[in-house]
C-alpha positions as CSV (number, residue, x, y, z in Angstrom):
1,M,159.4,121.8,119.2
2,L,155.9,123.0,120.3
3,D,156.5,126.8,120.2
4,R,155.3,127.2,116.6
5,Y,151.9,125.6,117.6
6,A,151.6,127.4,120.9
7,R,152.2,130.8,119.2
8,K,149.1,130.2,117.1
9,L,147.0,130.0,120.3
10,I,148.6,132.7,122.4
11,D,149.4,135.4,119.8
12,P,145.8,136.4,118.8
13,P,144.7,137.4,122.3
14,L,148.0,139.0,123.0
15,N,147.8,141.0,119.8
16,V,144.4,142.3,121.0
17,L,145.7,143.3,124.4
18,G,149.0,144.8,123.1
19,P,147.6,147.9,121.5
20,M,145.3,148.6,124.5
21,V,148.3,148.4,126.9
22,A,150.4,150.5,124.5
23,R,147.7,153.2,124.4
24,S,147.7,153.3,128.2
25,G,151.4,154.5,128.1
26,V,152.9,151.3,129.6
27,S,156.1,150.5,127.7
28,A,157.2,147.0,126.5
29,N,160.5,147.4,128.4
30,A,158.6,148.2,131.6
31,L,156.6,145.0,131.2
32,T,159.8,143.0,130.6
33,L,161.3,144.4,133.9
34,W,158.1,143.7,135.8
35,G,158.1,140.2,134.4
36,L,161.7,139.8,135.5
37,G,160.9,141.0,139.0
38,I,158.1,138.4,139.2
39,G,160.5,135.8,137.9
40,V,162.8,136.5,140.8
41,G,159.8,136.0,143.0
42,V,159.2,132.6,141.4
43,A,162.7,131.4,142.3
44,V,162.3,132.8,145.9
45,A,159.0,131.0,146.2
46,V,160.5,127.7,145.0
47,A,163.4,128.1,147.4
48,L,160.9,128.6,150.2
49,S,158.9,125.5,149.0
50,A,155.9,127.7,148.4
51,F,155.3,125.8,145.1
52,Y,151.7,126.8,144.5
53,L,152.6,130.5,144.8
54,A,155.6,129.8,142.5
55,L,153.3,128.2,140.0
56,F,151.0,131.3,140.0
57,L,153.9,133.7,139.7
58,L,155.4,131.5,136.8
59,L,152.2,131.9,134.8
60,A,152.2,135.7,135.5
61,N,155.8,135.9,134.4
62,R,155.1,134.1,131.1
63,F,152.0,136.2,130.5
64,L,154.1,139.4,130.8
65,D,156.8,137.8,128.6
66,G,154.3,137.4,125.8
67,L,152.6,140.7,126.4
68,D,155.7,142.8,126.2
69,G,156.3,141.7,122.6
70,A,152.7,142.5,121.6
71,V,153.0,145.9,123.2
72,A,156.3,146.5,121.4
73,R,154.8,145.6,118.0
74,A,151.9,148.0,118.7
75,T,154.0,150.9,119.9
76,T,154.6,153.7,117.5
77,S,156.8,156.7,118.1
78,A,157.8,159.7,116.0
79,T,161.0,157.9,114.9
80,R,160.3,154.2,115.0
81,A,157.4,151.8,114.9
82,G,157.5,148.5,116.6
83,P,160.1,146.6,118.6
84,T,163.5,148.1,119.3
85,E,166.9,146.4,119.3
86,F,167.4,147.1,123.0
87,G,163.9,145.8,123.8
88,G,164.8,142.5,122.1
89,Y,168.1,142.4,124.0
90,L,166.4,143.1,127.4
91,D,163.7,140.5,126.7
92,I,166.2,137.6,126.0
93,V,168.5,138.6,128.8
94,S,165.6,138.6,131.2
95,D,164.4,135.2,129.9
96,F,167.8,133.5,130.3
97,F,168.3,134.9,133.8
98,F,164.9,133.8,134.8
99,W,165.3,130.2,133.6
100,A,168.7,130.1,135.3
101,L,167.2,131.1,138.7
102,L,164.6,128.3,138.8
103,P,167.0,125.3,139.1
104,L,168.8,127.3,141.8
105,G,165.5,127.7,143.6
106,F,164.9,123.9,143.6
107,A,168.5,123.3,144.8
108,V,167.9,125.6,147.8
109,A,164.5,124.1,148.6
110,D,166.0,120.6,149.0
111,P,169.7,119.6,149.0
112,A,168.7,116.4,147.3
113,N,167.9,118.5,144.3
114,A,171.3,120.0,144.1
115,L,173.0,117.6,141.6
116,P,169.9,117.3,139.3
117,A,169.6,121.1,139.4
118,A,173.3,121.6,138.5
119,V,172.9,119.2,135.5
120,L,169.8,121.0,134.4
121,L,171.4,124.4,134.6
122,A,174.4,123.1,132.6
123,S,172.0,121.9,129.9
124,F,170.3,125.3,129.9
125,V,173.8,126.9,129.3
126,A,174.3,124.5,126.4
127,T,170.9,125.3,124.8
128,G,171.3,129.0,125.4
129,T,174.7,129.3,123.9
130,T,173.9,127.3,120.8
131,F,170.7,129.3,120.4
132,L,172.4,132.7,120.7
133,A,175.5,131.7,118.6
134,Y,173.2,130.6,115.8
135,A,171.3,133.8,116.0
136,I,174.5,135.7,115.4
137,L,175.3,133.7,112.3
138,A,171.7,134.1,111.0
139,E,171.9,137.9,111.6
140,K,175.1,138.1,109.6
141,G,173.5,136.1,106.8
142,G,170.3,138.2,106.9
143,Y,168.1,135.2,107.7
144,K,164.7,135.8,109.3
145,T,161.9,133.6,110.4
146,T,158.4,134.2,111.8
147,V,157.6,130.5,112.5
148,R,157.7,131.1,116.3
149,G,156.2,134.6,116.1
150,E,157.7,137.9,115.2
151,K,161.0,138.2,117.0
152,S,163.9,140.7,117.2
153,F,166.3,138.1,115.9
154,F,166.4,134.6,114.5
155,H,164.9,131.9,116.8
156,L,166.2,128.4,116.0
157,G,163.9,125.7,117.3
158,G,164.7,122.4,119.0
159,L,163.4,119.5,121.0
160,T,163.1,121.7,124.2
161,E,161.8,125.2,123.5
162,G,159.9,127.6,125.7
163,T,156.7,125.7,125.7
164,E,158.3,122.4,126.8
165,T,160.3,124.3,129.5
166,I,157.2,125.9,130.9
167,A,155.4,122.6,131.0
168,F,158.4,121.0,132.8
169,F,158.4,123.6,135.5
170,V,154.6,123.5,135.9
171,I,154.8,119.8,136.5
172,V,157.7,119.9,139.0
173,M,156.1,122.8,140.9
174,A,152.8,120.9,141.1
175,W,154.7,117.7,142.2
176,P,158.1,118.8,143.6
177,S,159.1,115.2,144.6
178,L,159.4,114.5,140.8
179,F,162.0,117.2,140.3
180,P,165.2,115.1,140.6
181,A,164.1,112.5,138.1
182,L,162.4,114.8,135.7
183,A,165.3,117.4,135.8
184,L,167.7,114.7,134.6
185,I,165.3,113.6,131.8
186,F,164.7,117.2,130.7
187,A,168.5,117.9,130.8
188,A,169.1,115.0,128.5
189,L,166.4,116.3,126.1
190,A,168.0,119.8,126.3
191,A,171.4,118.3,125.5
192,I,169.9,116.7,122.4
193,T,168.5,120.2,121.5
194,A,172.0,121.7,121.8
195,I,173.6,119.0,119.7
196,T,171.0,119.4,116.9
197,R,171.6,123.1,116.9
198,V,175.3,122.6,116.4
199,W,174.5,120.1,113.6
200,E,172.2,122.7,112.0
201,A,174.9,125.4,112.2
202,W,177.4,123.0,110.6
203,R,174.9,122.0,107.9
204,V,174.2,125.6,107.0
205,Y,177.5,127.4,107.6
206,G,180.1,124.7,108.0
207,R,180.9,124.4,104.3
208,S,181.0,128.1,103.6
């Protein structure tokens, strides 16, 4: 819901940094993999109840997740300019794997978190599958959007997008005792997101 507004704030500085990093020879895919490695570190830190370290690593992970796209857009080769299809694939796979690890980290940190973490993870599966399935339909139909920034494929919005998810994990890392209650609330909001995406798919494609 908030991604379209957040992109207006974070894209300008990233678009300044992107060409500088690209000229240094660091590839967008390398940044994606570094971000994934840091993301694994976030989950490990959460599992060890090192929540302030986890919070710092989370912000580093999200910074690299934004920077890799800016570098990809600024990268020019002899045969292609800008992002590659594999780069987009690697980016979304890394993102989904990262978000799946965080509920697991909270479950390991405290057994009382296990059920809320499982419910949260199930809601992430619902939002992820409806997001990617819609992207497939949009690709077949040739639909594009830049509302949430320049992406490798169609990004359908919803009540819980990246900005809301980051805010949720920042809060529960800063105040871990809130995780069980907030995880269930966020899971309910994510379920609404999944339902609205199915509705949107039916509205656009169900009558064709």
